N, C-alpha and C positions, 0 to 999 in steps of 0.2 A: 504493500500500500504506500509505503514511503517512496518507492522508486517508480510507481505506476507501471509495474511489469507483471506479466503472467507467465507461468511455466508451460511451454509446449513440449511434450515429451515424445520420445520414440516408444513404440509399443513394448519394447523390451523393458521399459520402466513401469509398466502397468501392473496392478495387483492381480489381474486375472491372467493366468498363464496360457489360457486358450484364446485370448483376445488378440486378433490380427495375426499372431504367429500360428501357422498351421502346417500340417503335413500334406504334400501334394498327392492328389488322386488316391488317397488312402482307401483301400478296399475295392478299387476299380482295376479291372484287368486291362492290359494293353490290347488284348485281343478284342475287347468290347469297343475300345476306341477305334481300333482297326475296322470293325464292322460299321461303325457310325460314319466314318469319313466319306465313303462313297455315297451313302444316302444323303448326306449333307450337300455334297457337290451336285448331285442330281437335282436336289430340291432348289438349289440356287439357279441352276440352268433352267429348270422348268418355270421359274418365276418370271423369266424374260426381263428382269430388271438389270440395270447396270451393276457391275460388280461393286460391292461396298468399298469405300475409300480406305477402310481399316484393314483390308486384306493385305497380306505380305506379297512381295513381288513373286515369290515362288508359288503361292496359292493362286494368285491371279493368272499366272502363266499356265498352271495346271488346269484351271477352269477353262482357259481358252482351248487347250488341247482336247480336253474331255468334250467340250461343246462341239468341236470339229468331228471327233470320233462318233459322237452320238447321232450324227446325220446319216451314217451308213452302218454302224455296228448295232446289233440287237442290244436293247437296254440291259437285260440281265447279264449278258456276256460282258458288257462294259463294266457293270458293277462288280462282277466276279473278278475281273482283271485288276480293278482298282483295289480290291481287298488284299491283293498280294503285297501291299506295302509292308516292307520288312519291319518287324517289331523292334529290331535294333535301332532303326531310325526314329521310331516313336519314342523309344526309351531315351535316346540321345537328346531329343527335343525336351522331354520331361525333365531330364537331369539339368539341362541348360536353364529351363524355367525355374527350377528349384534353386539353383545357384544364384540366378539373378535376383530372385525374391529375397533370399537371406542376405544378400549383399546390400539390399536397399533398406532392410528393417532398421538399422541404426540411423539412417538418414531421414526417416519419416518424422514429421512433427505434427502432433495431434493435440488439439485443445478440446477437452471434454467439458460439456455444459449440461445443465438439467433445465427442464421447462418449468419446474416448480421449486419452492424454497422450504417446504415443510415435510419432506420425507425423512422420517426418523432414522432409518438405517443409513441414509446418506450423511446425516449429522454425526452419526456414530463413527462411520468409516473415514469420512473426509474432513470433518470439522472438529477434530480432537475431542470426541465424545461430548458434543454439545457445548464445549468451551470455546469454540472458534467462531467464525463468522461466515456468512454467505454474501457474495457480491451479486448484485443485479446490474446488468449492462444494457444500455440503450442502443438500439439499432439506429445509428445516425448516418443518414445518406450523405450529408455534407462532409462528414469526417471519413467517409468510406469505411465504416466500421467492419471489421472482419466477420462479426457475427451475422452480418447480412447474408453471408453465403453458407451459414451453418446448415447441416443436413440432419434430419431426424434418423436415429438409429432404428433399424428394422429388427424386431425380435421374432425369431422363428423357432419352431420345434425341430428336433433332430439336428442334423449337421448343418450349421449355418454357412459352410463353405461350399465350393463347387463340388457337387456330390454325384453327378451323373456322367456317363461316358459321352453323352451328347454335348454337354457343356464343355468338356475338355476337347472334344473333336473340333468344336467351333473355335476354341481358344488357340488351338494349334495352327489355325489358318490366318491369324492376325499378325500385324506388324508388332515388333517388340514394344514400341511405345504404347500401342493399344492394349497389348497383353498386360503391361504394367498398370495401365489405368484401370482396366477391368478387375484385375486382382486386387488392386489397392482399394477401389470402391467397394468391392464385395467384402473384403476383409475388414475394412474400416467401419462400414455402416451396417454391418450385419452381426448380431450377437444372439446367443441362446436366450430362450424365454425366461430362464432363471434370473436374468438381469433386468427384466422389464420394469421392475419397480423403480429403477433409476430415472426413467423417462428422459433418456439421454439424447442430446444433440451434439454433433461434432463438427469441428473445422479441421481440415487436413492440409498439410503443406510439406515442404522438404527443408532440410537445414540450409542455412546460408553459407556462402564461401567463408572459410576460416574458422567455422565452428567445429570443435573437436569432441564435445561432450555428447551424451545421448539425450540431451534436453537443451532447450534454449529459453531465455527470458526475453520476451518481446514486449515492447512498450505499448501502452494504450493511452488515449487522450483522457485528460482529467474530466472532460465533459461527458465521456462515455460511461462513467460510473454513475448509475442512476440511484441505487439504494444500497445500503449496508444493513444486513440483518444480524444482530448480536445473538449469539447462542444463549439458551436459557441458563447455562452454567458458566458463563464467561466470568473471569475474575474481575474484581474491582479495578485492579491495575490495568488490565488489558482493555477494559471498557473505557477507562479514562484516555488511554493512548489512542484508541480508535476514534473517539469523539474529537480529540485534539487534531488528529490527522484530517478528519473530515472538515473541520473548521478552517484549517490552514491551506489545505491542498484541494479539497473537493467541496467548495462551499455550496454547490448546487445539488449535492447528493443528500438524500433523505436517510435518516437512521431509524431503525425499528428494533425494539427490544423483544426478544423471544420469551415465551412462557409456556410451561407444561401444566399450568394450574387447572386447565379445563379438560382433564381426562387424557386420552391417548393422542390428542392433536396438539401440534405446536401452533400457537397463535402469536401475533405480533402487534405491538402497540408503538406508534410513532413517538420518537424522542424529540422534544421541542427545545 
């Protein structure tokens, strides 16, 4: 609060060991991906749409050749010939994707937010057992606030990651930049339903040149801090410090005092 900075972390710093870090194509056979690729190619040809810009050069070239062959070769014979893709090549691609992903993990920078301020487990886990504070930030278009591009986390049952051979077959045909983007979005904005109580939103980025740690402290504008919520068990000393910082650095921010006096809910009363 004194420095007007927030910590953006690599997923390797998160408290959930399954968050963003995942095993590639776990439980999926290469032979299943091998089966899916020809069907995917034929589907794209049948659509008669221009090839997607996200396709890799090799995939686009393969589609051109397959389209030409489809004009005089029986469909099933063509599909069977395409299924002869060597598993060793698929394995090589998978290994390369795996290595690329793990090399990028330390460079990711993710800011985790929540849409609400009164979730008891969140106060326990992230606010020093109700002794800390919660910050509310304003989405200010004039200041180009980063929270304007925050995305809501999707909580799903089962495996939140790419879990079908079809998904992996499609990924194998993309440019490396597109593969990275899709993996990043899927890993960053998808979590298991066990975490749904957090009502999380996230902003993702990459580390800047010269940064060597697995986290970064990025500055925010003083007018972006809209409100400060004091924990129900905040100490007298910390309460005084927070109010003084508000008065000197963030005069436009409101302060609210938390209370658990009304049962199982946390309520807040504005401090004037």
